[in-house]
C-alpha positions as CSV (number, residue, x, y, z in Angstrom):
1,M,-42.6,-55.9,29.8
2,S,-41.6,-53.8,32.8
3,G,-42.0,-56.9,35.1
4,I,-39.4,-58.7,33.0
5,W,-37.1,-55.7,33.1
6,E,-37.4,-55.4,36.8
7,A,-36.7,-59.2,37.3
8,V,-33.6,-58.9,35.2
9,L,-32.4,-55.9,37.2
10,V,-33.0,-57.7,40.4
11,F,-31.1,-60.7,39.1
12,V,-28.1,-58.5,38.0
13,R,-28.1,-56.8,41.5
14,D,-28.2,-60.1,43.2
15,H,-25.6,-61.8,41.0
16,E,-23.2,-59.0,40.2
17,S,-20.2,-61.2,41.1
18,Y,-21.0,-63.4,38.1
19,L,-21.0,-60.6,35.5
20,L,-17.5,-59.5,36.1
21,P,-15.8,-62.9,35.5
22,I,-18.1,-63.4,32.6
23,A,-17.1,-60.0,31.1
24,F,-13.5,-60.9,31.7
25,L,-13.7,-64.2,29.9
26,I,-15.8,-62.9,27.1
27,C,-13.4,-60.0,26.4
28,M,-10.5,-62.4,26.7
29,A,-12.1,-64.8,24.2
30,E,-12.7,-61.9,21.8
31,S,-9.0,-61.3,21.7
32,V,-7.9,-64.9,21.2
33,I,-7.3,-66.0,17.6
34,V,-10.0,-68.3,16.2
35,V,-12.0,-68.2,19.4
36,S,-13.0,-64.6,18.7
37,L,-15.0,-65.7,15.6
38,F,-17.5,-67.3,18.0
39,V,-17.8,-64.6,20.7
40,P,-19.9,-61.5,20.3
41,S,-18.2,-59.7,23.2
42,T,-19.1,-56.1,22.2
43,I,-22.8,-56.9,22.3
44,I,-22.6,-58.8,25.5
45,L,-20.4,-56.1,27.1
46,L,-22.9,-53.4,26.1
47,A,-25.8,-55.3,27.4
48,S,-24.0,-56.0,30.7
49,S,-23.0,-52.4,31.2
50,T,-26.5,-51.2,30.5
51,L,-28.0,-53.7,33.0
52,L,-25.4,-52.8,35.6
53,G,-25.9,-49.1,35.0
54,A,-29.7,-49.4,35.3
55,S,-29.5,-51.5,38.4
56,G,-27.3,-49.0,40.2
57,V,-24.5,-51.4,40.7
58,G,-20.9,-50.0,40.5
59,I,-19.6,-50.2,36.9
60,A,-15.8,-49.4,37.3
61,T,-15.1,-53.0,38.0
62,L,-16.8,-54.1,34.7
63,W,-14.4,-51.7,32.9
64,I,-11.4,-53.2,34.7
65,A,-12.6,-56.8,34.1
66,A,-13.2,-56.1,30.4
67,G,-9.8,-54.3,29.9
68,L,-7.9,-57.0,31.7
69,G,-9.7,-59.8,29.8
70,A,-9.0,-58.1,26.4
71,A,-5.3,-57.6,27.3
72,L,-4.9,-61.2,28.5
73,G,-6.5,-62.4,25.2
74,D,-3.9,-60.4,23.3
75,W,-1.2,-62.1,25.3
76,V,-2.6,-65.5,24.4
77,S,-2.6,-64.7,20.7
78,Y,0.8,-63.1,20.9
79,G,2.2,-66.2,22.7
80,L,0.7,-68.5,20.1
81,G,2.4,-66.5,17.4
82,R,5.7,-66.6,19.1
83,V,5.6,-70.3,19.9
84,T,4.0,-71.7,16.7
85,Y,5.3,-69.2,14.1
86,R,7.1,-71.9,12.0
87,R,4.2,-74.4,12.0
88,L,1.3,-71.9,11.8
89,H,1.2,-71.7,8.0
90,H,0.3,-75.4,7.8
91,R,-2.6,-75.3,10.3
92,W,-6.3,-74.5,9.8
93,P,-7.5,-71.8,9.2
94,F,-4.1,-70.3,8.1
95,Y,-3.0,-72.8,5.4
96,Q,-5.9,-71.6,3.2
97,N,-5.3,-67.9,4.0
98,R,-1.5,-67.4,3.5
99,R,-2.2,-64.1,1.6
100,T,-4.1,-62.8,4.6
101,I,-1.1,-63.6,6.8
102,A,1.2,-61.8,4.4
103,R,-1.1,-58.8,4.5
104,G,-1.1,-58.9,8.2
105,R,2.7,-58.9,8.3
106,L,2.8,-55.9,6.0
107,F,0.3,-54.0,8.1
108,F,2.3,-54.8,11.3
109,A,5.6,-53.9,9.6
110,Q,4.2,-50.5,8.5
111,W,2.4,-49.5,11.7
112,G,4.3,-51.4,14.4
113,W,2.8,-51.0,17.9
114,A,0.2,-48.6,16.6
115,S,-1.3,-51.5,14.6
116,L,-2.4,-53.0,17.9
117,F,-4.4,-49.8,18.7
118,L,-5.9,-49.7,15.2
119,A,-6.7,-53.4,15.1
120,R,-8.4,-53.3,18.5
121,F,-11.2,-51.3,17.0
122,M,-11.5,-53.4,13.8
123,G,-13.3,-56.6,14.8
124,P,-11.6,-59.1,12.4
125,L,-8.1,-57.8,13.1
126,R,-8.6,-57.6,16.9
127,S,-7.2,-61.1,17.6
128,F,-5.1,-61.5,14.4
129,T,-2.8,-58.5,15.0
130,P,-1.4,-59.8,18.3
131,L,-0.8,-63.1,16.7
132,V,1.2,-61.4,13.9
133,A,3.1,-59.4,16.5
134,G,4.2,-62.7,18.0
135,I,5.1,-64.1,14.7
136,C,7.2,-61.0,13.9
137,R,8.8,-61.2,17.4
138,M,7.7,-57.8,18.5
139,P,9.6,-56.8,21.6
140,L,7.6,-57.6,24.8
141,L,7.6,-54.1,26.4
142,P,6.1,-52.2,23.4
143,F,3.6,-55.0,22.9
144,A,2.6,-55.0,26.5
145,L,2.1,-51.2,26.6
146,A,0.2,-51.1,23.4
147,S,-1.9,-54.1,24.4
148,V,-2.9,-52.9,27.8
149,A,-3.6,-49.3,26.8
150,S,-5.6,-50.3,23.8
151,A,-7.6,-52.9,25.8
152,F,-8.7,-50.4,28.4
153,I,-9.5,-47.7,25.8
154,W,-11.5,-50.2,23.8
155,A,-13.4,-51.3,27.0
156,A,-14.2,-47.6,27.8
157,A,-15.3,-47.0,24.2
158,V,-17.6,-50.0,24.2
159,L,-19.1,-48.9,27.5
160,A,-19.4,-45.2,26.3
161,P,-22.8,-45.6,24.7
162,T,-24.2,-46.3,28.2
163,G,-22.6,-43.2,29.5
164,I,-20.2,-45.2,31.6
165,G,-17.2,-45.3,29.3
166,A,-17.4,-41.6,28.6
167,G,-16.6,-40.9,32.2
168,F,-13.4,-43.1,32.0
169,L,-12.4,-41.5,28.7
170,L,-12.9,-38.0,30.0
171,G,-11.3,-38.7,33.4
172,R,-14.5,-38.4,35.5
């Protein structure tokens, strides 16, 4: 088993440049409505950070790639909400879940920009809340600030079990 582990560590060291774009794309996909249903980004990010940490490769860039990817995914969902808000109720999977959309609107109306922070840490709501923010025409500046801040805090929290995120959260 140690031979396999060593081979994986060597591969990670030799191909670090692949992990960062992959982490970016996976975290972005995790924040895009519907696409997020098929992407287990938290597990992949934990595995990537553990491998990078064990291989001795710098990890700060993984945190930045994950945070930027998650924030960009929010922007995609937000943009879809702003552009398609009139037609969205008639499209799959939303036409069968109108009650869920109504609950999302109420959640967003009650919590505003804080809903983006709360939803970031609730898997099923992670991509849905930016979409509802777009539907509700949340102003761009509060959305941008909440999206970027929550994306980087989420990335640090996901990386924390490996000891990497804790340093970011504590300012080390």
